[in-house]
C-alpha positions as CSV (number, residue, x, y, z in Angstrom):
1,M,-17.0,-2.1,-2.1
2,P,-13.2,-1.3,-1.7
3,K,-11.3,-4.2,-0.3
4,A,-8.2,-3.3,2.0
5,F,-5.1,-5.9,1.8
6,A,-1.7,-6.3,3.9
7,T,1.0,-7.6,3.0
8,K,2.7,-8.6,5.9
9,K,1.3,-9.1,10.0
10,V,3.6,-6.5,12.4
11,V,3.8,-8.6,15.8
12,K,3.0,-6.6,18.9
13,T,5.8,-7.2,20.9
14,P,9.2,-9.9,21.2
15,K,7.2,-11.6,24.0
16,Q,4.5,-12.8,21.2
17,A,6.8,-13.3,18.4
18,T,8.8,-15.6,21.1
19,K,5.7,-17.8,21.9
20,T,4.7,-18.4,18.3
21,I,8.2,-19.9,17.3
22,K,7.7,-22.2,20.3
23,K,4.5,-22.9,19.4
24,T,5.1,-23.6,15.4
25,E,8.7,-24.7,15.8
26,K,9.0,-22.0,12.7
27,A,10.2,-18.7,12.2
28,P,7.1,-16.0,12.8
29,E,5.6,-14.5,9.8
30,A,6.2,-10.8,10.8
31,P,9.7,-9.6,11.9
32,L,10.7,-9.3,15.5
33,L,10.0,-5.6,16.8
34,T,13.1,-5.6,18.6
35,R,17.0,-3.7,18.2
36,T,19.4,-4.5,15.7
37,K,22.2,-5.7,16.8
38,S,24.0,-2.2,17.0
39,G,21.3,-1.2,19.1
40,S,19.8,0.8,17.2
41,N,15.7,1.0,16.4
42,L,14.1,-1.0,13.7
43,I,12.4,1.2,11.2
44,L,9.1,0.4,9.5
45,D,8.4,1.4,5.9
46,L,4.7,1.6,5.6
47,C,3.6,2.0,1.9
48,L,0.3,3.0,1.4
49,L,-1.6,2.5,-2.2
50,M,-5.4,3.8,-3.4
51,D,-7.1,3.0,-6.9
52,C,-8.2,6.7,-7.1
53,T,-10.2,6.3,-10.3
54,S,-13.5,7.6,-10.7
55,S,-14.8,4.1,-9.7
56,M,-14.1,5.1,-6.1
57,G,-15.9,8.5,-6.4
58,S,-18.3,6.8,-3.7
59,W,-15.7,5.3,-1.3
60,I,-13.0,7.4,-1.8
61,E,-13.7,9.6,1.2
62,R,-13.8,6.5,3.5
63,S,-11.1,5.1,1.6
64,K,-8.9,8.2,3.2
65,V,-10.6,7.7,6.4
66,T,-9.7,4.1,6.4
67,L,-5.6,4.8,5.4
68,K,-5.8,7.5,7.9
69,E,-6.7,5.0,10.8
70,I,-4.0,2.3,9.3
71,I,-1.4,5.5,10.0
72,D,-2.5,5.4,13.6
73,A,-3.2,1.6,14.4
74,V,0.5,1.1,13.2
75,K,1.8,4.0,15.3
76,I,-0.3,3.0,18.3
77,Q,0.7,-0.8,17.9
78,N,4.5,0.1,17.3
79,T,5.4,2.5,20.3
80,G,9.1,3.2,19.9
81,L,9.4,1.8,16.2
82,K,10.5,4.3,14.0
83,V,7.9,4.5,11.3
84,R,8.7,6.4,7.6
85,V,4.9,6.2,5.7
86,S,4.5,7.0,2.0
87,F,1.4,7.1,-0.6
88,V,0.9,5.8,-4.1
89,G,-2.4,7.1,-5.5
90,Y,-3.0,4.9,-8.8
91,R,-5.2,5.6,-12.1
92,D,-5.6,4.0,-15.6
93,I,-2.9,3.9,-17.8
94,K,-4.0,6.7,-20.4
95,D,-5.0,9.2,-17.3
96,K,-4.0,12.4,-17.3
97,E,-3.0,12.5,-13.6
98,R,-2.0,9.0,-13.7
99,F,-0.3,8.5,-10.4
100,T,-0.4,10.8,-7.1
101,I,3.0,10.0,-5.1
102,L,4.3,11.0,-1.8
103,E,8.0,9.8,-0.7
104,F,8.5,7.9,2.3
105,T,8.4,10.6,5.2
106,E,8.2,10.2,9.0
107,D,6.1,13.4,8.9
108,I,2.5,11.7,9.9
109,D,0.7,14.8,9.5
110,L,2.3,15.9,6.3
111,V,0.9,12.2,5.0
112,K,-2.6,12.2,6.3
113,N,-3.1,15.7,4.6
114,F,-1.3,14.7,1.3
115,I,-3.9,12.0,1.3
116,S,-6.9,14.2,2.4
117,K,-6.5,16.4,-0.8
118,T,-6.4,13.2,-2.9
119,R,-9.2,12.9,-5.4
120,A,-10.9,10.2,-7.8
121,L,-10.3,11.9,-11.3
122,T,-12.8,10.5,-14.4
123,Q,-11.1,8.2,-16.5
124,E,-9.4,9.9,-19.7
125,S,-9.5,6.8,-21.8
126,P,-12.8,4.5,-22.9
127,A,-14.3,3.0,-19.7
128,D,-13.1,-0.5,-18.7
129,Y,-13.4,-1.9,-15.6
130,P,-9.7,-2.5,-14.8
131,E,-7.1,-0.6,-13.6
132,D,-3.5,0.0,-13.4
133,V,-2.9,-1.9,-10.4
134,Q,0.3,-3.4,-11.3
135,G,1.5,0.4,-12.5
136,G,0.7,1.6,-8.9
137,L,2.7,-1.3,-7.5
138,N,5.9,-0.6,-9.7
139,E,5.4,3.0,-8.1
140,A,5.3,1.6,-4.9
141,L,8.7,-0.4,-5.8
142,K,10.5,2.6,-7.2
143,L,10.1,4.5,-3.9
144,N,12.9,5.1,-1.2
145,W,12.7,1.7,1.1
146,L,15.5,1.3,3.3
147,N,17.5,-1.8,2.9
148,N,17.1,-2.6,6.7
149,S,13.5,-1.6,7.4
150,I,10.3,-3.6,8.1
151,K,8.2,-3.0,5.0
152,Q,4.7,-3.2,4.9
153,A,2.2,-2.1,2.2
154,F,-1.9,-1.9,2.0
155,L,-3.9,-1.6,-1.0
156,I,-7.6,0.2,-1.5
157,C,-9.1,-1.0,-4.6
158,D,-12.3,-1.7,-6.6
159,A,-10.9,-3.1,-9.7
160,P,-8.1,-5.6,-10.9
161,G,-5.7,-5.0,-12.8
162,H,-5.0,-5.1,-16.5
163,G,-4.6,-8.9,-18.2
164,K,-7.0,-12.2,-19.1
165,D,-4.6,-13.4,-16.5
166,L,-6.6,-11.4,-13.4
167,T,-10.2,-10.4,-15.1
168,T,-12.7,-12.0,-17.5
169,I,-14.4,-8.2,-17.5
170,R,-13.8,-6.0,-20.3
171,D,-10.5,-4.7,-20.6
172,N,-9.0,-2.8,-23.0
173,Y,-5.9,-4.4,-22.3
174,P,-6.3,-7.9,-22.3
175,E,-2.9,-8.6,-22.8
176,G,-1.7,-7.1,-19.5
177,S,0.2,-3.9,-18.7
178,P,1.5,-2.3,-21.7
179,D,4.4,-1.2,-19.7
180,G,5.3,-4.8,-19.1
181,F,4.3,-4.9,-15.7
182,K,3.4,-8.2,-13.9
183,I,1.6,-9.1,-10.8
């Protein structure tokens, strides 16, 4: 079963963040959702990554629903915050359609439609268990992230990346990503 991982937790209100600071005497893990010094609203860049290989075939439809639920939850929990969403679907290293990418946009319906059209594809290369997680993350890093935005990413996958440092299961690339990407 695929797992969803969040890289950051967004605090719902500045009041909750202030309480966290007072209780722990440390800065909160998530940034405050307040206005910047210039008075403009903060922006959230939300990147959604999904394994789109054939092993996800039975999970792909549920994963699409989950990603759409994440978008809706982020929008509801952060009213007044400008939200930009991107999508990176990745497959494996030698697959014909290695990446399916949608750059950051505020058009939530466009993102949801794009995700709806994403499909799991059969692998082109001899089957192994790991997928090109490193390549997917690299593509996400190349997106047009805003310098002053709050950054959040979710990854849905059912297999680790390539390399004996990440898995002991049959791997066509035991030395890791042939592109040199590291996790």
